[in-house]
C-alpha positions in Angstrom: 106.2 120.7 96.1 109.9 121.1 95.6 110.7 117.8 97.3 108.4 115.7 95.1 108.0 117.6 91.8 107.0 114.5 89.8 103.5 114.1 91.1 101.4 111.0 90.7 99.7 111.6 87.4 96.2 111.4 88.9 95.0 114.9 87.8 94.6 114.1 84.1 93.4 110.6 84.8 90.6 112.1 87.0 89.7 114.6 84.3 89.6 111.8 81.7 87.4 109.7 83.9 85.0 112.5 84.6 84.8 113.3 80.9 84.1 109.6 80.1 81.5 109.3 82.8 79.7 112.4 81.6 80.2 111.5 77.9 82.2 114.7 77.2 84.9 115.2 74.6 88.5 115.6 75.9 90.8 117.3 73.4 94.6 117.7 73.4 96.7 120.3 71.6 100.5 120.3 72.1 103.2 122.5 70.6 106.7 121.3 71.2 108.6 123.7 73.4 105.5 125.8 74.1 103.3 123.5 76.2 100.2 121.4 76.1 96.5 122.4 76.4 93.7 120.0 77.4 90.1 121.0 76.8 86.8 119.5 78.0 83.7 120.7 76.2 80.6 120.8 78.3 77.4 121.2 76.3 74.6 123.5 77.5 71.6 121.6 78.8 69.8 120.2 81.7 72.0 118.5 84.3 69.7 115.4 84.6 70.0 114.8 80.9 73.8 114.6 81.1 74.1 113.0 84.6 72.3 109.8 83.8 74.7 108.9 81.0 77.3 106.9 83.0 79.7 104.7 81.3 79.4 102.2 84.1 78.4 101.9 87.7 80.9 103.0 90.3 82.9 100.2 91.9 82.1 101.7 95.3 79.0 99.5 95.2 81.4 97.0 96.8 81.0 99.2 99.8 84.0 100.4 101.6 85.7 102.8 103.9 89.2 103.7 102.7 91.9 105.4 104.7 94.5 107.3 102.5 97.9 107.9 104.1 99.9 110.5 102.1 101.7 113.6 103.3 101.3 115.5 100.0 97.9 117.3 100.4 97.3 117.6 96.7 98.0 113.9 96.0 95.9 112.8 99.0 93.0 115.1 97.9 93.1 113.8 94.3 92.9 110.2 95.6 90.1 111.1 98.0 88.1 112.8 95.2 88.6 109.8 92.8 87.5 107.3 95.4 84.5 109.4 96.5 83.4 109.7 92.9 83.4 105.9 92.9 81.2 105.8 96.0 83.7 105.1 98.7 83.9 106.8 102.1 87.5 108.0 101.8 89.4 109.8 104.6 92.9 111.2 104.6 95.8 111.2 107.1 99.3 112.5 106.6 101.0 110.7 109.5 100.8 107.8 111.9 99.2 110.0 114.6 96.5 111.3 112.2 95.9 107.8 110.8 95.3 106.4 114.4 92.9 109.3 115.0 90.9 108.5 111.9 90.1 105.1 113.4 87.6 106.9 115.6 85.6 107.6 112.5 85.3 103.9 111.6 87.5 101.0 110.8 88.8 101.1 107.3 88.1 98.3 104.9 91.2 99.2 103.0 94.3 101.4 103.5 96.1 103.2 100.7 99.5 104.4 101.8 102.4 106.2 100.2 105.6 104.3 101.2 107.7 107.4 102.0 106.3 110.0 104.4 107.9 113.1 106.0 109.4 113.2 109.4 111.1 109.8 109.1 107.9 107.9 108.9 107.2 105.2 106.4 104.0 103.9 105.1 105.0 100.4 106.2 105.4 101.6 109.8 102.1 103.4 109.8 100.2 100.4 108.3 101.9 98.1 110.8 100.8 100.4 113.7 97.2 100.5 112.3 97.1 96.7 111.8 98.4 96.2 115.4 95.7 98.6 116.8 93.0 96.9 114.7 94.2 93.4 115.4 93.7 92.4 111.8 95.8 92.5 108.6 93.6 95.1 106.9 94.2 95.1 103.1 96.6 97.7 101.9 97.6 99.2 98.6 101.1 100.7 98.9 101.9 103.5 96.5 105.6 103.9 95.7 108.1 105.5 93.3 110.6 102.9 94.3 110.4 100.3 91.5 112.7 97.9 93.5 110.2 97.9 96.4 113.2 97.9 98.8 111.0 99.1 101.7 108.5 96.4 101.2 109.1 92.8 102.4 107.8 90.0 104.6 105.0 91.0 106.9 104.5 94.4 105.2 103.4 92.6 102.0 100.9 90.4 103.8 97.4 91.1 102.3 99.0 94.0 100.3 99.4 95.2 96.7 101.9 97.6 95.3 101.2 100.3 92.7 104.0 102.2 91.2 104.1 106.0 90.5 103.0 107.6 88.4 99.6 106.1 89.0 96.8 105.9 86.5 93.3 106.3 88.0 92.3 103.0 86.4 95.3 101.1 88.0 94.5 102.5 91.4 90.8 101.6 91.1 91.7 98.1 89.9 94.0 97.6 92.9 91.2 98.9 95.3 88.6 96.6 93.7 90.9 93.6 93.8 91.9 94.3 97.5 88.3 94.6 98.6 87.2 91.5 96.8 90.0 89.4 98.3 88.8 87.7 101.5 90.7 89.0 104.6 93.2 86.7 106.0 92.5 85.7 109.6 94.6 87.4 112.2 97.3 85.4 114.0 
């Protein structure tokens, strides 16, 4: 979009991850001033012969329901796809109202939230509302382009991690894995 043209950098990370999981070649050709081309070569063959060659098992074996809060549909969908590829039940909300509605589909084990949302909402406010409704400090991974983390302090950082944009898929997955392995703090 015009308000956030920088993106998160997940698109190529997802392509690289899929290529690695399927043992496919990923090639790059770049001409300064003209552009860059990425190619994935998919061999002809039986799907089962390719599908069983996984580089590793998905980390979703940890189990987990993840709620993604982001108001950029393409970014939210890229995260949802990445997490679903890893075996997670990932759902998306773009606002506090939608996030609270998603609780009807199950309590999230983890929340991933952009720090800045449209309409004056912040990820910190949405996460606080969700935690209050749930009565527990559900683990959260905040995604931000603000390297000073000025919006994050005190209670908002309780049981939370921060990942800076642009995000590499591996960094997001490491934060998810770490958050899900950390025992939940007891609620006050």
